[in-house]
N, C-alpha and C positions, 0 to 999 in steps of 0.2 A: 193151181187150174194146172190139170194136166196138160204133157206138149202137144199131143195128140187132138184134143179139142181147140188147143188153140190158135191152129191154121187155119180151122174152117170158122171161128163165130170172135164174136168181140171180146177181146181180154180188157182185164180192169183192171188199171196203174194206179199204184200207191204211189207216195213221196216215198216208204220204203223198198218197194218195188221197181222203180224206177229205171235204173242200173242196171240191174238183170235183166229187165225185160226189153227196153228200150234202147239203152247206150251200147249193153254188151251183144245185141241180137244181130244172126248171121244175115239177116233181109232186111231190106226197109222197114221202116216201123210208121205206120200215120198214129198220131195221137192226137184224138179229139180231146179238148178242154173245153168242158160243161161246167155247167150248176142247174139243179133241179128248176129253179127258178127261171129259169131261161126257154121264152118258147122257140125263139129259132131254134135253138137246140134240142130241142123235142122234134122240131119240123125236118132234123138231117138224121133223128136216129134210125130209123127203117133204112133210107138210101146206106148208112152206113155199116147196117149189120147186112144187108144184101152185097154188098161189097167186099165185106168180109168173105161171104161164102163166095160169090163170084172170082174173089183174089187170091183164095185156100195157101197153098204153102208161096205162094210169091210176092209177099207183105203180111206183116201183123197190120190188123187197126186195131188199137186200144183205144177207152176212155178212163178220163182221169176228171175227176170231180174239185171242182177250182176250191169248193168250200170246203173242202175237206182235203187236200193237199196243198196245202198255200207252197210251201218250196218249191215247187217244182214249178208252181202259178208264176212266184215272182223271179226263177233263175231264168227261165226265157220270156222275161215279160209280157205277158198274157193281159193284155188290157180289155180286151175286149170277148164277147164270147159268141156262137162257138167262135175257136181258133183251132184250126188243125194243122198239127206241126209235121212233117218228115222227115224223121231221122236215117241217115245212112252211117254205120261205122259209128255212129254217137255222135254227128253233128248235124243242124238242121239243115235241109237243102233247100226244103220248098216250104211255104205257109199258105194258106188261103184263112182268110178273117171273113166271118159273113157265113151265113146260111147260103147255100148254092145248090142250084137242082143237079139230081143223081148224073146225068150225064156230063156234065163241067167234072163234077167229082171223079169221075171214072176216068173223064180223058188225062185229067192232072196226076192220078194215079199212074194209069198205064204209062206215062212220058216217065214218072220214077220207076218203074219197076224194071223198064228198058234200057236202064243207063249201066 
């Protein structure tokens, strides 16, 4: 995916691209661990897309399909979906488990981009 579109939309991450897109990022990255069969995952999908636009170049918002990418799912011990992990400099600095309202997500992400 071209870098210019990655700053303004949801980025798809896989086991193969996780290190490059998430761990080596120069800004915070929110990774949405989700699955097709997960209704709560679909509930927050629109909010995450809107927040990706809103946060623009302050944060990358990425999605990782847990069924297709078991290595990252295991590495970060994701047991419930959706799980949202915020990474900064390759480390998990915040986590949100379960579907949350957009206002809650915005507040949590704002706290991570101001640090």
